[in-house]
MIFI-656985 format. One line per 2 residues: number of its first residue (from 1); their letters; for each residue y, x, z of C-alpha. Coordinates in steps of 0.1 Angstrom, whole numbers, plus 5000, padded with zeros to 4 digits. Example, Ala and Ser with C-alpha at 12.3 -4.5 7.8 and 13.67 -1.06 7.14 Angstrom:
REM MIFI-656985
1	AS	4955 5123 5078 | 4989 5137 5071
This chain:
REM MIFI-656985
1	MS	8027 6517 3491 | 8046 6513 3524
3	ET	8076 6535 3531 | 8066 6570 3542
5	SA	8082 6595 3565 | 8110 6615 3550
7	NP	8098 6647 3567 | 8061 6644 3573
9	KP	8042 6672 3591 | 8006 6682 3586
11	YG	7981 6680 3615 | 7977 6715 3628
13	HI	7942 6712 3642 | 7915 6693 3622
15	GV	7882 6683 3637 | 7852 6678 3614
17	IG	7822 6660 3627 | 7791 6668 3606
19	GG	7777 6702 3598 | 7761 6693 3565
21	AW	7772 6705 3531 | 7800 6680 3527
23	GT	7813 6685 3563 | 7813 6722 3558
25	AL	7831 6720 3524 | 7858 6698 3539
27	AI	7862 6722 3568 | 7867 6750 3542
29	AA	7893 6729 3524 | 7912 6723 3556
31	AR	7911 6760 3565 | 7924 6769 3530
33	AG	7953 6745 3536 | 7963 6765 3566
35	RR	7947 6744 3593 | 7927 6754 3624
37	VT	7893 6737 3622 | 7867 6728 3647
39	LW	7834 6719 3631 | 7808 6700 3651
41	AR	7771 6702 3641 | 7742 6687 3660
43	DA	7719 6716 3649 | 7724 6745 3673
45	DV	7712 6770 3647 | 7739 6758 3623
47	VK	7765 6763 3650 | 7753 6798 3658
49	AI	7751 6808 3621 | 7786 6797 3614
51	NT	7801 6815 3644 | 7780 6846 3641
53	DR	7774 6851 3604 | 7803 6830 3590
55	EN	7778 6810 3569 | 7761 6776 3570
57	AK	7729 6790 3555 | 7710 6758 3560
59	FL	7733 6734 3541 | 7757 6755 3521
61	PG	7742 6789 3516 | 7761 6818 3501
63	ML	7795 6806 3511 | 7816 6828 3534
65	LP	7835 6806 3558 | 7871 6813 3567
67	AE	7879 6827 3601 | 7899 6796 3609
69	IA	7867 6776 3613 | 7850 6775 3647
71	AT	7817 6756 3651 | 7806 6737 3682
73	GT	7779 6715 3694 | 7801 6697 3719
75	LI	7820 6666 3708 | 7847 6670 3734
77	EV	7859 6702 3716 | 7864 6682 3684
79	ST	7881 6653 3701 | 7911 6675 3711
81	AD	7920 6679 3674 | 7951 6663 3659
83	AV	7930 6645 3633 | 7892 6640 3628
85	LL	7871 6638 3597 | 7838 6620 3603
87	VV	7813 6634 3579 | 7779 6620 3589
89	PA	7755 6598 3569 | 7767 6562 3565
91	QH	7739 6547 3586 | 7748 6569 3615
93	VR	7786 6562 3615 | 7785 6534 3641
95	AM	7765 6555 3666 | 7787 6585 3661
97	LS	7819 6565 3665 | 7805 6550 3697
99	EL	7797 6585 3710 | 7831 6598 3699
101	QG	7852 6569 3712 | 7852 6580 3748
103	HL	7865 6615 3740 | 7893 6607 3715
105	QG	7928 6616 3727 | 7954 6588 3722
107	SV	7958 6576 3686 | 7941 6605 3668
109	PV	7934 6594 3632 | 7897 6593 3621
111	AI	7890 6596 3584 | 7855 6584 3575
113	CA	7840 6607 3548 | 7807 6588 3544
115	KG	7799 6567 3514 | 7778 6537 3521
117	IE	7774 6502 3535 | 7757 6496 3569
119	RR	7723 6481 3561 | 7719 6461 3592
121	TG	7753 6443 3590 | 7765 6447 3554
123	RL	7798 6461 3566 | 7818 6488 3548
125	MS	7824 6520 3567 | 7860 6510 3573
127	EV	7848 6477 3588 | 7824 6495 3610
129	AA	7852 6518 3622 | 7875 6488 3628
131	ES	7851 6476 3655 | 7859 6508 3675
133	LP	7893 6519 3664 | 7927 6503 3657
135	RE	7935 6500 3620 | 7963 6526 3621
137	QI	7938 6552 3632 | 7913 6546 3604
139	GI	7912 6565 3571 | 7887 6567 3543
141	LS	7882 6598 3521 | 7863 6594 3489
143	GP	7863 6604 3453 | 7844 6624 3426
145	SF	7835 6655 3445 | 7805 6677 3451
147	AR	7804 6699 3482 | 7797 6732 3464
149	DV	7825 6726 3440 | 7850 6721 3468
151	AN	7836 6751 3488 | 7839 6773 3457
153	GL	7875 6763 3452 | 7869 6745 3419
155	PT	7896 6719 3411 | 7888 6686 3428
157	AV	7908 6654 3434 | 7899 6626 3459
159	TL	7915 6595 3473 | 7926 6594 3509
161	AA	7932 6558 3521 | 7950 6552 3554
163	SA	7983 6538 3567 | 8012 6553 3549
165	ET	8023 6579 3575 | 7988 6589 3585
167	GQ	7978 6592 3548 | 8008 6614 3540
169	RL	8001 6637 3569 | 7964 6640 3560
171	QL	7974 6648 3525 | 7995 6677 3537
173	SL	7967 6688 3561 | 7940 6690 3535
175	GH	7957 6696 3501 | 7960 6730 3486
177	GT	7958 6747 3452 | 7924 6734 3442
179	FR	7919 6703 3464 | 7942 6674 3457
181	PY	7941 6642 3479 | 7958 6612 3464
183	AS	7972 6587 3490 | 7963 6550 3491
185	ED	7966 6522 3515 | 7937 6503 3499
187	II	7911 6511 3525 | 7887 6484 3514
189	GV	7888 6494 3477 | 7882 6531 3485
191	AL	7854 6523 3510 | 7836 6500 3485
193	GG	7840 6524 3455 | 7824 6553 3474
195	AA	7795 6531 3486 | 7786 6511 3455
197	KN	7787 6540 3430 | 7756 6556 3448
199	VY	7736 6525 3440 | 7746 6525 3404
201	AI	7740 6563 3401 | 7704 6555 3411
203	AC	7702 6529 3384 | 7715 6553 3358
205	GI	7690 6579 3370 | 7662 6554 3366
207	VH	7673 6547 3330 | 7673 6585 3323
209	GM	7640 6590 3339 | 7624 6562 3319
211	GL	7637 6579 3287 | 7657 6548 3276
213	GE	7684 6568 3258 | 7721 6577 3262
215	SA	7733 6543 3247 | 7715 6525 3275
217	RA	7730 6547 3301 | 7765 6543 3288
219	AL	7761 6505 3288 | 7748 6506 3323
221	VA	7777 6527 3336 | 7802 6503 3320
223	RS	7785 6471 3333 | 7780 6488 3367
225	FA	7818 6493 3369 | 7823 6456 3360
227	EL	7801 6447 3389 | 7819 6470 3412
229	RR	7853 6456 3402 | 7842 6420 3407
231	LG	7830 6426 3442 | 7860 6448 3450
233	EA	7885 6421 3440 | 7865 6395 3460
235	LG	7868 6416 3491 | 7905 6422 3486
237	GC	7904 6456 3470 | 7930 6465 3444
239	RE	7921 6468 3407 | 7941 6500 3404
241	TL	7920 6516 3432 | 7887 6506 3416
243	MG	7899 6521 3383 | 7909 6553 3400
245	LS	7892 6584 3415 | 7873 6566 3442
247	GL	7860 6539 3419 | 7854 6546 3382
249	GD	7860 6584 3387 | 7833 6587 3413
251	LV	7809 6564 3395 | 7812 6585 3363
253	LT	7805 6618 3381 | 7776 6605 3403
255	AT	7759 6585 3375 | 7759 6613 3350
257	SS	7753 6646 3368 | 7720 6661 3379
259	TS	7738 6676 3408 | 7741 6641 3422
261	RN	7713 6634 3448 | 7714 6597 3439
263	FD	7711 6602 3402 | 7683 6627 3408
265	FG	7665 6602 3430 | 7668 6576 3403
267	IA	7653 6600 3377 | 7623 6605 3400
269	IG	7619 6568 3404 | 7622 6563 3366
271	KG	7594 6588 3361 | 7571 6566 3381
273	NT	7574 6580 3416 | 7577 6555 3445
275	RA	7603 6557 3472 | 7575 6562 3498
277	EL	7562 6592 3478 | 7596 6608 3475
279	DA	7603 6602 3512 | 7569 6619 3521
281	RG	7579 6649 3500 | 7612 6653 3519
283	HP	7633 6644 3489 | 7670 6650 3497
285	LA	7689 6621 3512 | 7702 6595 3487
287	EG	7727 6573 3504 | 7723 6546 3477
289	VE	7688 6538 3488 | 7699 6523 3521
291	TA	7731 6509 3506 | 7714 6490 3477
293	PA	7701 6460 3498 | 7732 6459 3519
295	LV	7754 6458 3488 | 7734 6430 3473
297	AR	7735 6410 3506 | 7773 6415 3509
299	AR	7778 6403 3473 | 7758 6372 3480
301	QE	7779 6364 3510 | 7809 6365 3486
303	SV	7791 6345 3459 | 7794 6375 3435
305	EL	7766 6383 3411 | 7755 6419 3408
307	PI	7724 6419 3385 | 7723 6457 3381
309	AE	7725 6463 3419 | 7699 6435 3425
311	TT	7675 6450 3400 | 7679 6485 3415
313	AA	7673 6472 3450 | 7642 6454 3439
315	IL	7628 6485 3422 | 7635 6505 3453
317	DG	7618 6481 3477 | 7588 6477 3453
319	TL	7592 6440 3445 | 7600 6447 3408
321	AL	7580 6469 3385 | 7598 6494 3363
323	DA	7585 6479 3331 | 7599 6445 3341
325	AV	7634 6457 3350 | 7648 6461 3315
327	PR	7635 6427 3302 | 7650 6411 3333
329	LM	7685 6425 3326 | 7683 6421 3288
331	SR	7672 6385 3290 | 7702 6373 3310
333	PL	7724 6347 3293 | 7747 6361 3266
335	KA	7784 6358 3276 | 7818 6373 3268
337	E	7826 6408 3282
């Protein structure tokens, strides 16, 4: 870790771009830490409900929002903040950065709070951001966390990767009694951990949905982490990061909890539903669906084998039948762990 400021100060005004459950939860966390918060949402009804009823009834019902949070549908109001949290789906990060870029004031830090890999390019969210922003402005917030837990004030710890001074100030800006951000400068490791775990959570859900047992799921979690670590190290991520909150910690949470949208999506697939059927029913967004092929493609560029991710991607795109998936994995050559 680089040397940090002896007397860091929190950012007084936090802008949050994204009025979904996670964006709203992070806005609540910032407000509880004593910050003034401007929350941008594209949906005018969400903006009105927050400002009038102090509730995001559409995405986080039942939560009374602090008075320090003001909602807006105008990006320029968010861009005047001292620091910005970008909380939109991974596949929309590039477009939102492009839209935001013309409004940002000076060197305002932007912490990406999306977990995914851009499908078209195979780039991590930090790499997408680097095409629009200088490195010292980029941060990544990730870790084992569910929006409702954070909103309810349940103890949660995450990793916040950024340059040393920016990371330290963001820690102070968001951290409070029940929300603990740990600082890191390993932007690549944190970005990859948050993205890849969604794919492996779908895989674990498939195993659960197929009724293959707890032993199979435990083995899958362990071998999924081995894949994540191999690719992370190939990309220059730190082993310690991958073994921490934003790597192993987030994988364990997402791959074992029915609250996880990715795990739940995998269960539905494992019970015989197709992706097209689930999409038609309006099944909640599972970031791992779009990330799976991008993760596999990126690994191939690095000459890293990811058999679990490859199998999951093939099941999702319909090129591999469920009953062929287990034999495919179990028949791989035996080797040392």
